[in-house]
KESEMAR-747514 format. One line per field, with one value per residue (C-alpha): x, y, z; residue in one letter. Coordinates in Angstrom, 3 decimals. Layout:
N
c1 X; ...
c2 Y; ...
c3 Z; ...
residuo a; ...
! end
This chain:
85
c1 14.587; 12.648; 9.870; 9.718; 10.725; 8.153; 8.453; 5.602; 3.623; 4.017; 5.640; 8.301; 8.406; 4.892; 5.661; 5.807; 7.692; 4.376; 3.124; 6.183; 5.902; 2.191; 1.654; 3.207; 5.675; 4.107; 0.814; 2.413; 3.708; 0.727; 2.981; 1.936; 5.166; 5.110; 7.499; 8.837; 10.458; 9.933; 12.312; 11.467; 13.765; 13.787; 14.689; 15.186; 12.573; 13.136; 11.268; 12.971; 10.902; 11.489; 13.293; 13.627; 17.202; 16.990; 15.839; 14.855; 13.673; 15.344; 15.236; 14.114; 14.749; 13.443; 15.294; 14.130; 15.971; 14.686; 16.545; 15.899; 13.447; 11.351; 12.263; 13.097; 16.821; 17.390; 15.486; 17.307; 15.947; 17.977; 17.579; 19.673; 19.688; 21.694; 22.982; 23.636; 26.226
c2 -40.696; -39.767; -42.361; -43.642; -40.539; -38.510; -35.267; -34.703; -37.419; -35.741; -37.936; -35.617; -37.412; -36.092; -32.448; -30.146; -26.942; -25.137; -26.153; -24.636; -21.549; -20.971; -22.209; -21.451; -24.166; -24.483; -25.349; -27.916; -29.864; -29.021; -27.260; -24.742; -23.404; -20.676; -18.637; -19.248; -17.626; -18.758; -17.994; -18.484; -18.075; -19.197; -22.803; -22.718; -22.833; -22.909; -22.737; -22.108; -22.803; -21.499; -18.359; -16.664; -15.613; -17.044; -20.611; -23.234; -25.541; -26.887; -24.938; -26.924; -26.149; -27.717; -26.708; -27.703; -27.183; -27.786; -28.110; -25.401; -27.791; -27.762; -31.339; -31.868; -31.918; -31.937; -31.941; -31.251; -31.328; -29.829; -29.723; -27.308; -27.086; -24.655; -25.861; -23.235; -24.007
c3 9.926; 13.113; 12.751; 16.328; 18.295; 20.201; 22.143; 24.604; 22.817; 19.400; 16.721; 15.295; 11.925; 11.276; 12.114; 9.110; 8.419; 7.851; 11.265; 12.964; 10.776; 11.483; 15.060; 18.422; 19.390; 22.843; 21.135; 18.800; 21.806; 24.104; 26.617; 29.260; 30.784; 33.449; 31.313; 27.835; 24.832; 21.249; 18.389; 14.732; 11.751; 8.122; 8.941; 12.732; 15.506; 19.263; 22.545; 25.888; 28.975; 32.519; 31.375; 34.772; 35.565; 39.095; 38.667; 41.172; 38.397; 35.312; 32.052; 29.027; 25.365; 22.164; 18.976; 15.504; 12.224; 8.701; 5.391; 2.796; 1.072; 4.300; 5.294; 8.966; 9.615; 13.362; 16.646; 19.918; 23.456; 26.304; 30.072; 32.119; 35.892; 37.994; 41.346; 44.001; 46.639
residuo m; f; d; s; i; k; i; c; g; e; n; i; s; k; l; s; f; d; r; f; k; n; e; n; i; k; d; i; f; s; l; s; p; m; s; y; q; e; s; k; g; n; e; y; f; s; i; k; m; q; t; y; t; y; m; l; w; a; r; y; t; i; d; t; t; f; f; s; d; e; q; s; k; q; f; e; v; f; a; q; h; t; l; w; e
! end
C-alpha cells in the first residue's frame, strides 16, 4: 500500500509496529529537531517537532497508525506555520 513512499529517506512500507514500539520516532527517521514531543499509544505513534509556543519556524508532525494486527494503516505528515501580522 505504501511501497514507493518515503519520509526522510525511510521507506514507510518497511517500517514495523515493533520498531515504533521499541525505538524513538526521531531515531527511526534520523531526525534531530531542536525541540520535539513523542506520543506512543497502543496503535498510534506521533512526533511533533518545533514545539515552542512562540515559533518563527514551521512545526512539523508525523503521525502513524497501525491496525490491531500490527499492519500499517495510515501515515500523515503535517507542516504548520504561524504568520504574525
